[in-house]
C-alpha positions as CSV (number, residue, x, y, z in Angstrom):
1,M,27.6,30.6,-12.3
2,A,26.6,28.9,-8.6
3,N,25.7,25.2,-8.8
4,E,21.6,25.6,-8.0
5,K,18.8,23.2,-7.8
6,I,15.3,22.9,-6.4
7,I,13.7,19.9,-4.8
8,L,10.1,19.7,-4.0
9,G,9.2,17.7,-1.2
10,I,5.8,15.9,-1.4
11,D,3.5,14.3,1.6
12,P,0.5,12.4,-0.2
13,G,-2.8,12.4,1.5
14,T,-6.0,12.4,0.8
15,T,-7.1,14.5,3.7
16,I,-4.3,17.0,3.8
17,M,-1.1,16.8,0.7
18,G,1.5,18.5,2.4
19,F,4.8,20.4,0.4
20,G,7.3,22.1,0.5
21,L,10.3,23.2,-1.8
22,I,14.2,24.4,-1.0
23,K,16.7,25.7,-3.5
24,V,20.3,24.2,-3.0
25,V,22.9,26.6,-4.5
26,N,26.3,25.6,-3.6
27,K,25.2,22.1,-1.2
28,K,23.4,25.0,0.9
29,M,19.9,24.8,1.5
30,E,17.4,27.6,1.5
31,F,13.4,27.8,2.2
32,L,11.7,28.7,-0.4
33,Q,8.1,27.7,0.4
34,M,5.7,25.7,2.4
35,N,2.0,24.9,2.2
36,E,-0.6,22.5,2.0
37,L,-3.6,21.0,0.2
38,L,-7.0,20.9,2.4
39,L,-9.0,18.1,0.9
40,Q,-11.1,17.2,3.9
41,K,-14.1,19.1,2.2
42,Y,-14.2,16.8,-1.1
43,D,-16.6,13.6,-0.3
44,D,-15.4,11.9,-3.9
45,H,-12.2,10.2,-3.8
46,Y,-11.7,11.1,-7.7
47,V,-11.8,14.6,-7.0
48,K,-9.7,14.4,-4.4
49,L,-7.1,13.1,-6.6
50,K,-7.5,15.1,-9.5
51,L,-7.0,18.2,-7.2
52,I,-3.7,16.6,-5.9
53,F,-2.8,16.2,-9.5
54,E,-3.5,19.4,-10.7
55,R,-1.8,21.2,-7.7
56,T,1.0,18.9,-8.3
57,I,1.4,20.1,-11.9
58,E,0.9,23.5,-10.6
59,L,3.5,23.8,-8.3
60,I,6.2,22.1,-11.2
61,D,5.0,25.3,-13.6
62,T,5.3,27.6,-11.2
63,Y,8.9,26.4,-9.2
64,H,10.6,24.1,-12.0
65,P,12.0,21.7,-9.7
66,D,14.7,19.9,-10.8
67,E,13.6,16.9,-8.4
68,I,11.1,15.4,-6.3
69,A,11.5,13.6,-3.5
70,I,7.7,11.8,-1.8
71,E,7.2,10.2,0.9
72,A,6.2,6.4,0.8
73,P,3.0,5.0,2.1
74,F,3.9,3.3,5.2
75,F,2.3,-0.3,5.8
76,G,-0.8,0.0,8.2
77,K,-3.7,-2.4,9.6
78,N,-6.4,-0.5,7.4
79,V,-6.0,-1.6,4.0
80,Q,-8.7,1.1,2.8
81,S,-6.9,3.6,3.9
82,M,-3.4,2.5,2.5
83,L,-4.9,2.1,-0.7
84,K,-6.2,5.5,-1.0
85,L,-3.0,7.0,0.0
86,G,-1.2,4.8,-2.6
87,R,-3.2,6.3,-5.2
88,A,-2.5,9.6,-4.0
89,Q,0.6,8.9,-4.2
90,G,0.6,7.7,-7.6
91,V,-1.3,10.6,-8.6
92,A,1.2,12.8,-7.3
93,M,4.3,10.8,-9.3
94,A,2.3,10.7,-12.4
95,A,2.6,14.8,-12.3
96,G,5.7,15.1,-11.8
97,L,6.4,12.1,-14.3
98,S,4.3,13.7,-17.1
99,R,6.9,17.0,-16.6
100,E,9.8,14.0,-16.6
101,I,11.3,15.0,-13.1
102,P,13.4,12.6,-11.4
103,I,11.5,11.1,-8.3
104,T,13.0,9.5,-5.3
105,E,10.4,7.5,-3.0
106,Y,11.7,7.9,0.9
107,L,10.2,5.5,4.0
108,P,8.8,8.1,6.8
109,K,11.4,6.5,9.3
110,K,14.4,7.3,6.6
111,I,12.9,11.0,6.7
112,K,12.5,11.3,10.0
113,M,16.3,9.5,10.7
114,A,17.6,12.3,8.3
115,I,16.1,15.4,9.8
116,T,16.3,14.2,13.7
117,G,19.0,11.2,14.0
118,N,15.7,9.3,15.0
119,G,13.6,6.7,12.8
120,N,11.0,6.9,15.3
121,A,10.8,11.4,15.7
122,S,7.4,12.6,16.2
123,K,6.0,14.9,13.6
124,E,6.5,18.1,15.9
125,Q,10.3,16.9,16.6
126,V,10.9,17.1,13.1
127,A,9.0,20.5,12.3
128,K,11.3,21.7,15.5
129,M,14.1,20.5,13.6
130,L,13.4,21.8,10.5
131,Q,12.6,25.1,12.2
132,S,15.9,25.1,13.4
133,M,17.8,24.1,10.2
134,L,16.1,26.7,7.7
135,G,15.8,29.6,10.4
136,L,11.7,29.4,10.0
137,K,9.5,32.2,11.7
138,T,6.6,30.0,12.5
139,L,5.2,26.7,12.1
140,P,2.1,25.7,10.5
141,K,-1.1,24.2,12.1
142,N,-1.2,21.2,10.4
143,L,2.3,19.2,10.1
144,D,1.6,17.9,6.6
145,S,3.4,20.6,5.2
146,T,6.6,20.4,7.0
147,D,6.3,16.4,6.4
148,G,6.8,17.3,2.8
149,L,9.4,20.1,3.4
150,A,11.4,17.0,5.5
151,A,11.0,14.8,2.3
152,A,13.0,17.4,0.0
153,V,15.6,17.9,2.9
154,C,16.0,14.0,3.2
155,H,16.8,14.1,-0.5
156,F,19.0,17.0,-0.2
157,Y,21.1,14.8,2.7
158,N,21.0,11.8,0.7
159,A,22.3,13.4,-2.7
160,G,25.2,11.6,-4.0
161,R,24.9,8.3,-1.8
162,I,22.5,6.5,-4.0
163,E,22.8,3.2,-1.7
164,A,20.2,5.2,0.8
165,V,18.1,6.4,-1.4
166,G,15.0,4.9,-2.0
167,K,13.0,4.3,-5.6
168,S,14.3,6.6,-8.0
169,Y,12.5,7.3,-11.5
170,T,13.4,9.3,-14.4
171,G,10.7,9.1,-16.8
172,W,7.7,6.7,-17.8
173,D,10.6,4.3,-19.5
174,A,12.4,3.9,-16.2
175,F,9.3,3.8,-14.5
176,V,8.1,0.8,-16.5
177,K,11.5,-0.7,-16.6
178,Q,11.5,-1.1,-12.6
179,N,8.3,-2.1,-12.3
180,S,7.6,-4.6,-15.2
181,N,5.7,-7.0,-12.8
182,K,3.3,-4.1,-12.2
183,V,2.9,-3.1,-15.5
184,T,1.0,-5.6,-18.3
185,K,0.8,-5.3,-21.6
186,R,-1.9,-4.9,-24.1
187,K,-2.8,-7.9,-26.1
188,T,-3.9,-7.6,-30.0
189,P,-7.5,-9.3,-29.8
190,A,-7.8,-12.4,-31.7
191,T,-9.5,-12.3,-34.8
192,N,-12.1,-15.3,-34.3
193,L,-13.2,-14.4,-31.0
194,N,-16.1,-12.8,-32.2
195,K,-17.8,-16.2,-33.7
196,K,-20.7,-17.3,-32.3
197,K,-21.2,-21.2,-31.9
198,L,-24.5,-22.4,-33.2
């Protein structure tokens, strides 16, 4: 039986979430699908997060990926944009973790380097290289879906190279263990706190 696995790549965003899927058969890549979730028509940030979560779960339940590769948020000057992007990424990760699928984060520069050999490549250069590698007939108008596909291809190239890979989580327990500084434990309320002073 052939050694097969499916990788889901996600480019999280609150305007457009891009995603791409590849199948790896005997260490060779095959293109499965790429698409995007358009979110610009929704004003409510929480509705967007709900839709990102639901779409990620739908992709997982449809394609049964063995691993997820996700683009890590880049550090920009706009704090509000970074916060929203971080939430979008967190919600997509939570969807994968809820299905106990291993997740690996990659910095945008690392993804570009894996695809083009240049960490400062443009979205267009990444898309053209993917088109050549995977034999894509056409490229989408928005390049968010090719960014998601690029994350999956980057993960394929980094398979077995643990030192080159970003942060990895295999489930909630692993996430909590690796992020103990970000997790707060619930304290048991003291019984005498409700006593009023006379």
